[in-house]
N, C-alpha and C positions, 0 to 999 in steps of 0.2 A: 402530402399523405398525412392523415390524422395521427397524432402522437399516441403512444401507448398509455395505459392507465397508470402513470407514475404518480407517486404521492405529491410531487410538486405540481403536476397538472391538476390533480383533484383539489389542491389548495387554492389555486388561482382560477378555477374554472368559471366562477361567478363574477370575476372582476369586470367583464364587459357590461353586465347588467347592473352592477353597482354603479359603474360610471354613467350608464344611461339614466338611471333613476336620480343619481346625485346631480347630474347636469340639469335634468328637468326640474328638480326641486329648487336648485339654485336660480335658474332663469325665472321660474314662476314667482318665487318670493321677491326677486328684484322688481318684477313688473307689477307687483302689488304695492310696492312702496311708493309714497307720493312723489319722492324726488326723482326716481328712476322710471316710474311706470307711466309718465305723462305721454311719452312718445309711443308710437305703435311699431312693434316689430314687424318687419316686412313679410307680407304674404305674397308669394308669387302667384299671379292670377293664372287660371287655366279655364278656358271656356270653349264651347262649341259655337261655331258661327251659324246662327239661325237664318232662316230665310227672311228677307225683309218684305213686309207686307205691302202689296199693291204699289201705288205711285205716291204714297204719302211721305216717303223718306227721300229727302234731298240727297243727291249722291255724294255731297262733300261734307266732311266734318272738319271744322277749324278749331285750332287751339292756340293758346298763348300762355306763356309762363308768368302767370299772375294769379292772385287769389280772387275769389268771387267778390269779395267786398270792394276791391279796387276796381274791378270791371263795372260793378253797379254804380259805384260812386261817381265815376267819370263817364258813364254811358258808353263805355268802350265797346259794348256789345253791338252798338249801332254802326260803328266805324269799321272800315276794312283794314286800316293800318295796324300793324302789330300782330295780326292773326296769320297763322300758318295753316295751310291745308294738309289734313291728314290723309295720305293715300288710302285707297280703298282696302288694300291688303295689309296696311300697316296699322296695328292697334297698340304697339308698344313703343314708348319713348325712351326706354332705358331707365337709368337711375338718376332722378332729378333731386336736387337739394331743396327745392321749393315747390309749392303746389302748382298745378296746371289747371286751367279752366278750358273746357271744351264747349263749343257752340254748335247747335244743330237747329235747323228750321224744319218744322212739320206743317203741311198744309192739307186741308180737306176740300177738294173741289166739288163735293156733293152738297146738296142743300140740307141734307139731314145731318144731325150731330153724329160724331164718330167716337166710340169708346176704344181706347188703346191702352196697352201696357208697355211702359218704357222699361227695358231690361238690361242690366249689366250682369253677365253670366257669372256664376260661381267660378273662382272665388271673387268676392268683392274686394275692394281695396280697404285700406285702414279707415278712411272716412271719405264719403262722397256727399257733398252738399249740392242740392239741386234747386233751380229756380225756373219756373215757367213764366214767360212774358207773352201775353196775348197781343192782339193788334192794338189795343188801347194803350199799351206801353206800361201798364202797372204790374210790376213783378209779383209773382205769387210763389212764396216759398213752399217747396215740397219737403217731405220728411228727410232728415239727414240719416243716411244708412251707412253701413260698413261694419268692419270687425269690432271697432271700438264704439260704435254707435249703439243705442238701445235696440235690442233684438225685438222688443215688443212692437216697434213701429213698422215692422215689415208687413206687407199685405198678405203674404203667405209665409208659412213657417218652412221656408226652403233656403238653401244657401244663396240663391240668386237674389240680387237687389232689384226690386220691382216697384215702379211708381205708376199708379193709375192716372190717366188723363183723358179729358173729353175735349175733342176739337169741334167747335161750332161749324155749322154749315157755311161753305164758302169763306173759310177763314184760315189763318195760319198762326202758328205759335213758335216762338223762339225759346229754346231750352239751353240753359247754362248748367254745366256740371263742373264743380270744383273737385279734383281728385288730389287727395293728400295722402301720400304713402311713403313710408320710410324705405320701402323696397323699390322695385321697378314700377314705373308709372304706366299702367295699361288702361285702355278704354274699349273693352269688347262690348260695344253698345248695339242693341237691336230693338226693333219695335215689333210687337206681335198683337194679335187680337186675343181677347180673353178666352175664346173658345179653343184656341190653339195651344194655350199655355201648358196644360197638363200633358198633352201628347209630346210636346217638344221637351219639356223637363223630364218626363218619364223616360224618353229614349236616351237622354243623357245619363240619367241615373242608372238605367240598365247597362249602358256601356261601362260606366265607372264601376258598377257592382261586379261585372264580369272581371274587370282588371283586379279589383280588390280580392275577389275570390281566388284568382290564380296566386296572388301574392300571399294571401292568408294560408293557402295550401302549402306553398313553399315554406312559409314560416313554421307551420305545424310540423312539416317534414323535417325541417332543420332542428327543431326542438327535440323531435324523436331521435335524430342522429346524435344530438348533444348528449341526451340521457343514455344513449347506447354506447357511444364511443368515448365519451368523457374527454374530448380533445379540445385544445384551445382554438384550433382552426374552426371547428364547428361552433364554438362559443362566439367567436368574433363574426362569423357569417350570420349567426342568428341575431346578433346585435345590429349588423348592417341591415338586415331585412326589417327589423323592428323600427330602426330610425327612419328608413325609407318609407315604411308604411305610415308612421306618424307624420312625416313631412308631407306626404301626399294628402293625408286627411286635412292638414292645415291648408295646403294649396287649393284643394277642391272645396273648402268650406264645410266639409262634412263634419269636421270636428265641432264647429259651432252648432250645426244642425242636430247632430245625433248624440254627441258625447258631453260637451261642456258649454251649452248655450248661455249659462249664467256666469261663466268663468272665461271671459275673452282673453285673459292673460296667458292661458295655455296655448292659444293660437299664436302667441308671440314667440314660441320656442322653435319656430321654423329655422332660423339661422343657426342656433346651437346644434340642432339635430342634423343640419347639412354638414356642419363641421365634424360632428360625431360620426357621420357616415364615412367621411374621409379617413378618420382615425381607425374605424373598424376595418375599412378596406386595407389600410396599410398593415395593421396587425394580422389580419387574415393572410395577407401575402407572406408575411414573415413565418407564420406557422405552417401554412399550406405547402410552401416550398422548402421548409426546414432550413432557413437561411442562417448562416453563421459568419463570423469574421467581419471583414470590411463592409459587406452588404448591409449590415445592421445600422451603421452610423447614419447614413442619409435618411433611412426610413424612420429611425427614432427621432431625428431632428424634425422631419416633416410631421410626424404624429404629435410631437410636443408643440409645434407651431400651431397646428390646427386646434389642439386642445386649448392653447392660450387664446386664440381668436374667439373660441366659443365662450370662454370665461370673460373676456374683455368686451364683447359685443353688447351685453346688457348694460355695462357700466359706462362705456365710452361710445355712445351711438353716433356721435359726430365724427369720430375718427375711424371706428371699425363698424362697417355696415355689411349688409348682405352681399354687396358687390365685392368687398374685400374677401369675405369668406368664400365666395364662388371662385375668385381668382386663385386663392390659396388651395381650394379643393381641386381646381383644374391642374395646378402645378403638381400636387400630390398624386393625382390620377396619372399624369404623364410620367412621373417618377416610378410609380409602381409598374406601369407598362414597360418602361425601359428596363427595369430589373427582370421582369418576366421574359422579355424578348432576349435579354443577355443570357438567360439560363434555359432558353427553349430548346437548344440543341441537345442538352444533356438530361433534361427532365421533361417527362410527359406532363407532369403537373404544371410546369411553366407554360407549356403550349395551351393547355386548357384555360389557364388564367389569362393568357394573352387574348384569346377569343372573347372571353367574358369582358375584359377591359375595353376591347374595341366596341362591343355592344353598348357598354356603359358610356363611352365617349360619344358615340353617335347620338344617344338619347340626351346627354347633357348639352352637346353642341346645339341640338335642335331647340331645346328649352332656352338656351342663352340667346340664340338668334331671334327667337320669338319675343324675348324680353326687350331687346333693343330695337325691335320692329323690322328686322331684315327679312323675316318670313311672316306670313299671316298667322293670326291666332285662330286655330281650329282644333278639332278633336285630337289630331295627331300631335301638332306642335304644342298644344296646351299640356299634354301629358307626356311630352318627350323625355324629360328627365326620369319620370316615373317609369315609363315603358322601357327605357334603356337600362335603368337600374334593376327593374324587375326581371328583364330578360337575362341580364348578367347574373343576378342572384339565383334565378331558377336554373340557369345553365350550370353554375357552380354547385348548386344543390344536387342536380342530377349527376354531376361528376362524382361528388362525395357519395351520393347514393349508389352509383355504379361501383365505386370502390368498396362500399359496404357489402353490396351483393357479391362482389368478387371475394371479399374477405370471408363472407359467410360460406361461399362455395368452397373456398380453401379449407375453412374450418370443418365443413361437412365432409370434405374429402379426408381431412385429418381424423375426423370422428370415425369415418368408415375404416380407415387404416387402424385406428385405435381399437375398434370393435374386432377387426380381424386379428390384431395382435392379442387382444384379450382372449379370443377363442383359442389362438395358438398357445397362449400362456396357460389356459385351462387344461388343454391337452398335455402340455409340459408338466403342469402341476399334478395331473393324474399319473403321468409317468413317474414324476418325482415321488409321489406318495407310494407308488409301487416300489420304487428304488429305496425310498426312505424306510420301508418296512424290513429291509434286509441290509446286511453289512456289505459294503462295497467290495471287500477283499474276499471274504469267505462265501458270500451270497447266501447266507443263512439268516434267519430272523434275528433282528437286532434287539436291543434291550427293551425298547418300547413294546414290541410284540411279546417278548417274554413276560414282562410285567402284566400286560393285558391278559395273557393266558392264565397266569397264576391268580389274577384278581377274580377270575370266574370260578375258581375252586373254593370250596368251603373247608378250611383246615379242620374244623371241629367234627364235621361229618366224615371227612376223607383226609386223614393226615398224609403228609408227603414230606419229602426231603429235597432240598435244592442243593445241587453240587456245582461249585464253581472251580473249573480246572484252570490253573494259572501255569502257563508255559514259560518258565524262567529263562530258558536259553533262546527264546525267539529273537531277541535283539542281537545276541551274539551270532546267531545263524544268519540273520539278515545282513550284518556287517561282513560276514565271511563270504556269503554266496551272492549278495545283491538282493534287492527287495523283490524283484520279479520272481526269481527262483525260490526265495523264501516263502513268498505268498503261494506259489504253486505247490510247494511241499506241504504247507499248512493246510491247504484244501484237501490234499490227499490224506493227510493225517486225520482230519476231522471226518472225512468220508469213512475211513476205517473205524473210527470211534463210533459213528452212527450205526454202522453195520454190526459192531460188537453189541451195542446196547439193544438194537432191535432183535438180535438173535437170542440174547440171554435174558432180557427183561421186557419182553413184548407185553406181558400182562400188567406190568407196573409202570411202564414208560408213559410220561406225559408229553404229548407232542405240541410243538409250537408251530401252528399252521402247517401241520404235517411233517415237521422236521424234529428229529430227536434232540438235536443240539442247537442252541442259539448262541450268538456272538455278542459279547459286550464290547470288546475291542480285540485287536490282534493277539494280545497276551492272554485274555480271559474269555472262557467259554462256559456255557451253562447247560445243564440237563437237570431234569426233575423226575423222581420216582415216587410212586405211591407206597406208603409203608404199612397200610392196613391189609394188603393182599398177601404178603408173605415176607420172610426175612430177606435181607439183601446181603449177598456174599461179598463183603468189602475186601476180603483177602484176595478174591479172584480179580476184582477191579484193580487192586494194588498191583497184583502180578502183571496184569495187562499194561498198566501205566509204566512199569519198570522195564518193559521189553525194549530192546533196541529197535529203533525205527530204521527200516531198510527200504530203499527206493533206488532202483538202478544201481549207480555206483556210490550212493550215499548210505552211510550207516552211522547213526548217532542217537543220542538220547535227548528228548525235549526237556527233560527234568521237569515233569509235571507235578504240581502240588494241588491236591484236591481239598477244597474247604467245603464243609457240610453245615447246613443250617436246617433244623427241623421245624416244621409247622405242625401245631401252633406253639410248640415250646419256645422257639426262638423268635416268633413273630408271625403275623398273619398277612401283612402286605407284601406284594412281590418285591418291591424296591427294597424293603427292609430285609427280607430274606437274602436277596442277592448281595446286598452290602455286607451282611454278617457272614455269609459264606465266603465273601472276598477277604474279610478280616482273617478268617480261619486259614485261607489259602496262603496268606502272607507268612505263616509260621513255617519255619524250616526244621521243626522237630521231627516230622515224619512225612511220608508221602500223602497220607490222608489225615486231616485234622478236623475235629468237630469244633464248632464255634464256642468260644469261651468268653463270657462277658468281661472277665478280668483283662484278657488280652485286648479286647476292644477298648476298654477304659484306658489301658496303657497307651494304645495307639492314639486315641483321641487326645490324651494328655500331651503326647509328643507333638501332635499337630498343633495343639493350642500353644505349646511352648515355642514352637518355631515361629508362629505368627506374632508372639510377644517378644521375640528375641531382640529385634532392633530397639524397641522401647526400653528393654532391660539394660542394654548396653548404654543407652543415653542417660537413663535415670540413676545408674549406679547399682541397680539390683544385682547385676553381675559384677563381681569384683575379684581381686586377686588376693590369695593368701601365699605366704612364702615359707618354705621349709628349708632348713640349712643342709648343706653337704659338708662333711667334716673329714679331716684325717683321722683314721681310727686310732693311731697310736697316741695322739695328744689332744684329740677333740677340737682342733682348731678349724674354724669355719673357712671354707675355700670358695663356696658358691651358695646361691639360693635358687631353688626351683620355684617358679611361679605356677601356682595351681588355681584353676578357675573355680569360683564358688558362686552359686545363684540362690539368693534369698527372695523367693517369690512372694508378693503380698497376699495371694490367695492360697497357694499350695505350700508355703513355707520353704524350707531348705530342699532344693532340687539336687539330687546326686548327679555327677557328671555322666554316669552311665545311663541315666534316664533320658538324656537329650543329645549328648554329643554324637553318639553313633547315628542317630536319625538326622542330625544336622549335616553330618558327612554324607549321608545317603541322598539328601535332597539338595546338596550343594551349597548350604548356608554356612559351612564351617570356616570358609576362607576369610570372611569378614571378621569372624571371632578371632582368628589367628592374628590378623593385622592389628585388631584392637588390643590383644594381649601383648604383642610386641611393643606397641606404643606405650601402653600403661606400664609395662615392666621397665623399659628404659627411662621412663619418667621417674620411677621410684628408685632406680639404681643409685643415684647420689645419696639418698637418705639411708639406703641399706649400707652403703660404704661408710656413711657417717656413724651409724650405730655399731658397725663392726670395728671401725677404726683403721681400716686399710682397704685396698682395692680387692673386690671380689667379682666373681662372674655371675651373671644372671642366666638361668636355664629356662627355656620356654618350649612347651610341647607344640609340635606341628603335625599336620595330618597328611595322609597320602594324597588327598585332594589338593593340598598346597603344592606338593612336588609335581603334580600334573600341570600346573600353570607355568607357561613359558616365561612369564615376567615376574615370578615370585621373588627371585633374588633382587631384582631392581626395586620392587615395592618395599622389601625389607630394608635395603640400603637407604632408600629415600627417608624412611622413618628414622633411622639412626642418624642420618645427616641433619635432620631437623633438630634433634636433641643433642647433637655433638657427642655421640657415643661411638667408640671404636668397635668395629665388628668382632674383634677378638675378645671383647668383654661379654659377648652374647653366645650362649650355648643353645643350639637348636636340637631338641630331642625328638626322635622319630621311632616308632615302635618297630620291632623286627617283622611283625606280620604286615604292616603297612608297606615296608620296604620291599618285601618279597612279592607283593601283589603285582607289581610291574617293575621288574628288576632293571631293565634298560632305562626306562624313564626316570626311575629313582636315582640310578647311578649318575645320569646326566645332570639332574638338578643338584644333587649333593656335590658334584664337582664344581658347579657354578657357585654354590654357596661357599664352599671351602676356598675356592679361588678368590672370592670377594673378601675373605678374612673371617667368616663365621666359623665357630667351632661346632662340630657335629657329634652327637651322642646317639648310640643305638640303645633304645629303652626296652625293658622287659625281655632281655636276652635269655634264651632257654625255653620260651613258651611257644616259639614258632618252629619253622622247618627250614631255616636258612642253611645253605651249604657253606662249607669252609671256603670254597673257591669264590662264591659270591660275596661272602663276608670280607674276604681279603681284598676284593676289587673296589670296595666302597671307600670314600674319603672320610674316615672316622677319626675322632679324637678321644672318644670316651665310650666305654662299654659298661652298661648298667645291668648287673646280674639280678634276675627276678627274685622276689622274696620267697618264692616256692623252694629255692635251693636251701634256705635256712631252717626249714622245719626239722627240729631235733638234730641240728647240725653238730652240737657239742657232744652228743652221745651216739650218733648213728655213723658208723665207720663207712658204710657205702656212700652215704650222702657226702661225707667228708672227701672221699676220693673224687666224686663227681665235681664237687666244688673246686677242689684243687686243680682239676683238669681245665675248668672254665677260666680260672685265674691264669694258668699257664698259657692258655690260648690268647687271652687279652695281652699278656706280657709279650708273647711272640709277635703280636701285631703292633706292638709299641703303643698300646692304648692305656689311658688311665682307667682303673677298675673302680667302679662304685657299686657297693652292695646295698640293695634296697630292702626295706622292711626290718631293720634292726630295732627290736623293741625291748630287749632285756639285757641286763648286765652280763649274764652268762654267755650270751651270743657275742656281745661286744668283747668280752675278755678272750673268747676263743679266737676271734678275728685278729687279735694282737700278734699272732704268729706270722702274719703276712705284712712285712714292712712296705710302706707306700700305699697300702690299701685305703680306699675312701669309703665312707658309709653314709647312709641316710635312713632315718627312721625316728619313731617316737622316743627312742632312748636319748637321742641328742636334741630333739625338738619337734613339736607338732607344727603343722602348717598354721600360720597365724597372720592376721592382717598387719599391715605396716602401721606402726604407731608413730606419728610425726613427733619430732623432737620438740 
């Protein structure tokens, strides 16, 4: 089976033709050289046996293995000793190492002279020297003809060797022909009258032309297959047909006649082309059958052997001749047949190849038997090798062509299936386009349709407002009820919203493909109202949004936030207006919020900072400042709190409240926390060196950190790397963060406390923690918020509140730290509480660590 169009096949596809041309140029140049071109490369004769004319031809042809000069010098032509009779059917003597001389006697019984043509049919031999000896015994030399003899001496410009002769009345003539051939010695001799020459030669030419036409058709078909399939099997089959065609041209003499009459050395390429035919057949077998493994070794050896014979034959004519190449080719042919038969049970290709090889063997056997004289030389035996090879090649070409037709049929079937699939895909795409125009969950127009509708409006001529409703509790409802129930309730809610808008704003409502509301995603939904028709009662809309949603046994609030963007004040493009309404909907200030460019700028800055966060941690743009905690009564430092600072190269100093809440919201804060712990414990030895004694380092953590199951393990791993004990680290968590998920916070704080970390509750007094929840936490320190200290030294009410907070901390056995102490008056007032700790600008501002 032909190989696929792999890059490797495309790379070596022309190797057979390069080999064909290279071998031809090699043999041709050697035959042109004076040293190696003196001998004639063998041409296998092939002739048609013509009718012998009348009674002028004696029935016997005698021969002897001697050259013509020896026969004439000793008058051996007159004696009967040493001559052997050539049987009537035998015209081949096989491969002789020396010239052979043939003797024929012609007689004319009539009184009138008789003109005759002596003919040796194409192909002629390497060299034929002829002598006519009439009754008077005086030899008359005739022209020397043959492949290597001058072509101009031929009586007609045809491949046949023809000598004209005139027999006198009542006379006889003895003819001697010396045949000198490096290949097989043949003598297909006949006598004809001049008027019969054209008809006899014409019939033979027509016969051979028909054979050549079939082979040329097969060759052209193979070339077409090669260009179509680009397979090595087709390449080697084309090379086989080309070499066979070249060989037969040489055998028939047509090469000398039609192609290279002045370059007889080209006709000497017969033997290398026979060897190349064997190589091409072997390589075709390898690729046609897809052979691998042990099968390749004998075939490679045979191919290399035949190629070596082809290269050595022009150089060593005495050792390597056409007979050697034919024997080697026969062995290679039998080897290929054996391989094909061995694989015929499992491969249809092997069975086809076996049939072709049988045809080729029959043709080659016929030609070899004709060469050694075992069968007569005639139209069939003379072209036996050619006919067998042509039949095998044409058969293989038809097989490959049949495979191509089958492949085309399969491709056509695949193409039809592809067309059907394309039609199906077109229908699916149409259905998909319809589905793509609406949201999968709500089945209402999606963002693309919303933007397309808004783009058709002219805000300058017809102002309008875009409202984006953000349902903040949808995720919570989905987690509680499941996604299917949540989606069903959402569709019901939007249906009610559409009904409300159609009822109260029918003259102002902008429809999206007939729908009052479009969906951006499950959280966000859009409607649009014209503002040039009349005022919009936003208070009524707010009241509707604040209503409790009731459906069967459910009653809850979606917590909808409506953001508004006016066109053209806030933009003209639909995408721009939707985005800006979305920015407004993110605000939690009220139920309905109008787009504020400052809020968008703030949000864009937050997004930009989050994108730049990792690089800031790597480059040092984010760093730590340290603020001391002290005993109030003697100002002795007991700990340092690590505070994050960000000096941005474009935006300058970024306050923590500008990016930390958003980092918590998007889940990026955990990496910052781990970085802060690692940096703080790295700096702890230098802080202790500056203080002169052991201190504690305090680090703020987030509620997002407490939500991670392995946070305590990650923190311990950092301390282990820097050989810092957990009790030297205070983890501070705000009261609000703890109370967001009390159970989860309690579990993680217990793990951290059990691991040895110290825990501080920061900003106490700003949240809504209950005393029972506070008592259940594993805490070590309570930090009272700075808001308690406002006018503390003169406001009696605040003093009582502060006193209660301190007593609470003492009751829980916690260390109390007062935040925000900035004046001496406040510090002096706090002296009344022994054991109280403080933190603030009065004792020290946050500052970077200065290496010693």
